C-alpha angles and dihedrals in degrees: 000000000000115000126190114235126209128180096207127079095291125071126177123209121180117207115204105219101190087149130173080230131207122333122264119296125279130092129320089255088076094066123101122256090253091060095242120123128261123229123223090217119099106258117246112247110268093235091055097051127085138191128213127237118189136170148120134284108211127170082133103327110308115209125189090016114154113239117198130179124220136184132190114251125213090273094054096254123130114247124191117241127192124359124299118252134195128241117242130231090285092052089252123143136180117203130182119209131177115273122246097061126127110195121015124197114212122201128190118201133174139229136173092295097052118107132188126202112233109243097169107110093220095049136262133263113226120240117284094008096304120150121311122248125215123229108291095019125116123243139167111270092198133252096287103067113135126173125171142189138169124225133187116231121219112176092200097055099063124231116010123223121226119169124191120217138134089267094053088047093056093045090050091052091049091049091053091048100045114007112030091119094056099068119212091345088062090051092054092045089053091050092051092052093049090049090052094050091054096041095249130146122252113282095024096118094060100043121117104270118252121219103227091190089073128063108289118235112255091231096046110151115245091233091055093046095051092047090052092050093050093047090051091050093069089067089049090065095046092100087071089062102050094169102042098030119195091347088062090059093049092045091051089062093041089054090056091052094047091047102042108004089239142080115231119224093221132053112271134177091358093305123118120249127223091259089067090058092047091049093048090048089053091051089053089051094049091048094047091048089071101087101000120119093225095056095143092055092050093048091047091051091049094051093046093050092051096037093059096054092103096030109114091204089062098038101080111225093335114121116236094248099120107081118186114267124238137068110338090208094054117112132197120215126199128347122309112260097200135033117268114254095241143358088256089066089055094048094050102040118085112252114254117258107263117245110244110257129206118255111280116267121231118238140209124230113205110206118200129179147165117245114243114257100202141038125237091266091054097256116139117262117205125206089244091063093058112094104179147328129242116216122196126186141165145130095282122079093219110093091216090058097048105116101202129068131176133179120228098207096192109085089194093058120112101184141037135184122227109201139196097036114169125215115294139062117310127194127209136193135164143187136203125242120197129211090271093055095253113147131213124223116273117277122244112285118260122199136200130186117217114209132174 
């Protein structure tokens, strides 16, 4: 689904309503207690059905990575489900798993065929001292690469997305340490905490990864850009782990989470702190800004990542007791014209005073859709049989956690405007209701990022 993105007061989101649609005719008494429709077809046995999980592995782009799915059994042990698949040259994979699962843990591992695209602006050292790779070139990341993520499966919503990055790996580790008993809510809580530690905006962990070694889209959302920069920064510190490589960097942060349940902002016990990643991400942004068409966005992302290092709102549960070093009386005027020489410069220099910004404007999301033409059992569904549509939206991608709901009373309508949206990423879904009160499954979720 391709959605136009505007940064002014008007945003357009297109919802693809290729719904199974309302259950076969008859009265409303024939609907299930949950309100979803019933199909007249004999259901396929649960053990014979499968659902599809797809996504991207990007740290930079990982090709020929081995993606495996796991579930917890009744004894609390992880059991593999389905057959492993390999990511393609774009880092994309498509994995079938048996239906009837709730949460699935995905794991990407490497072997001799796996390749990683170097997304460190100053180049990458190959595993075990092998040849160096320039920015944008592929190299062997070694045999120890391991990225993880957790996805929620909903059989009625079609294919499930599950991306694999360093950020999803850390949020998965945190979930297993602190929130494994809380289901999907625990997963999202872990993601929010990881985002805060690295100065990212809400929802950044789960976004589709961007390959920063390729030309960046002119309309790239700030949330997506900052997530890509932070993910790339882990590779920028790999030289400090000459044996383990980039996995050594990721494991250093995982060790903190498994030991304390938190990530420290400053280096401690020989392990890097989150400020090192933010600073390296900013260096990547400054370097990329030289020659990119979206220079202003890159510079803005760099300054925001660095400027929030001592902001308690953006530091997770860490107390603000680590002030930046240096002369307290020093001041910084204007915007930097060149990239700092190292992340240490960024950590030690006082952040520039932010330029006052106008109050955020509210935005409008225009939802448009096509009415379903058939019911789940294959019978035709005419426009005259549609009574209304239900629209849900909120700042969480899970339909059940969307906090706003409106009824579009006109069953012949094909668009609706949601107004007064504040800055941030909003998610939308809708369902069809026929004249008998039977409801379809929810549509796929559309999203729109509101920026100033």
